[in-house]
C-alpha angles and dihedrals in degrees: 000000000000090000091051093051092048092050089050095055113117093015113157124195088222093060117112122221093269094052091047091052092048091051092049090049092051093047090044090056091052092045090055102038101040096059089047090050089052090052091048090050095049089046092052089050091050090051091054097255106122096162091055089045092057093065101061092035090053088054089054089057092046091049091050093049092045093053092046091053090044090057088057105041100024092209110148089193094062093041090054091048093052091051104037095056095056089039092060100033111037098058090056092047090052092048092050089049092052093050107263143303099325099037089044093053092234088293088155088076086082088068088070088077089074096069092031094054092044089050094051096043105034107016137247097303095055091043094054096081091049092050090050090050091050093050092044093053089045093053092042090051090054089054099046116089108225129189117232104246097197089215089139129047118241090253091052089049090052090046092053091049087061093042095049097046092041094045093051090049093050094047091046090050092048093051093049089050090052092046094050093043092050092047091047091050091050092045091050089049092052092046090051090049091050090050090052094052099041133043114266092254096048091044091051091052093047093049096045101044135046113264112254126171117233132044147211134268110254135163107254140162113234121204127194122187116189123184108237110214098012097117092054092045092049091057089064097053137050122273091251092052091047090055091050091050092050093048089051090061095042089052087061100042105041100054090050091052091049093046089057092052096257125139118228105213107167141030105190110180105297096348132094122209120193138165131209125210093031133120086352114048122228123170090210096049094133092054090045092054092047091051091049092051094053092045092051090053092047094052095043089052089049091049099047097031113178093343116123092241129137121279131195124263105203131200125187131186134174128210148087119322138164104255122191147071107329124186133042135318090263097044131019144152129216100231148135119247133184142071092312091059093044092052091048089055090049092050088052091054088054092051117095122210112300094013131118115206122193130202118234095258093052091044092053091054098048098033094104091053099039146063105231134184120206114234130204113282118269124223106219121193111249095023121103094208129046117254121240108223126191132210112231106222102170145330124237 
């Protein structure tokens, strides 16, 4: 409980994930180093070295004051400054006071946390001055002639060698664990967000492969499902009720598409767009799309019953399309574009509520499994010849 409260000090609702993680790292360093500094100070006092004890105990006071101020101003920059200066300076002062590297039990190694903490929290550029300061103090210490103060016995010096090297190792391990845990949590959150906004198949592809704009031509079956009568119905209800009604239909259609191996790629108003055979390949993609369409209509009919509620008009077409990430580096959609998609949209416009209309290519594939009814030819913009659509009545 105390640790959770400490790590929550200085939190700001406006902080992004990166800033929150940086604040937790800075506070974690204080939470680990300050108690050890108190132990070092008390131990030095017990060994009869009050001057040496004053150094780590002064850091405890500085850390407490820094955290108290941080709780008020919430500025990570100022918290870092109040901690990095004593991080890099006090260990060397203690080492000089004890008589050098050997007599000081390599206590200056604690100063390495100044550039390391700056590196983790603020990046390489911000850490560079602190690394220069550490190296400068290290070199200067080697050039200064210090008298052995004999404040500590040889056994105490050896014990502090173990404590200093062990303490630095434990704190470094703890900070890395916090860093990796925080980044893993952020990554998991981002992965969860991606999976909420994309279909499982598209999300998996995006998360497992580098993002590249463009795509490839593949044979796909494109399905559009448009809610007939939704616009008129939504004018009679509140926006919240309209959204709940729309979600009710999508909750029926989307799982069916996914169960048949399709990929929902767009929810545009009251319309669903899905493709079959991308990114997952299925030789029977046209049949899968037809099955999904009939199942959607069946379950919608069961859900709305005799109520005068909207129903889907569905159009399906099979053929080549450019499938991939289309857009810009800052905004893109995984989609399928081309004549196959355009004709599927046109077939959807020709489908009345509760109907499934197939393009000729889709009909040719599923004909041996289905009962079809030929419909009047459609004139489609950009095509020299009319298109012969078919009503899908049932699948055997």
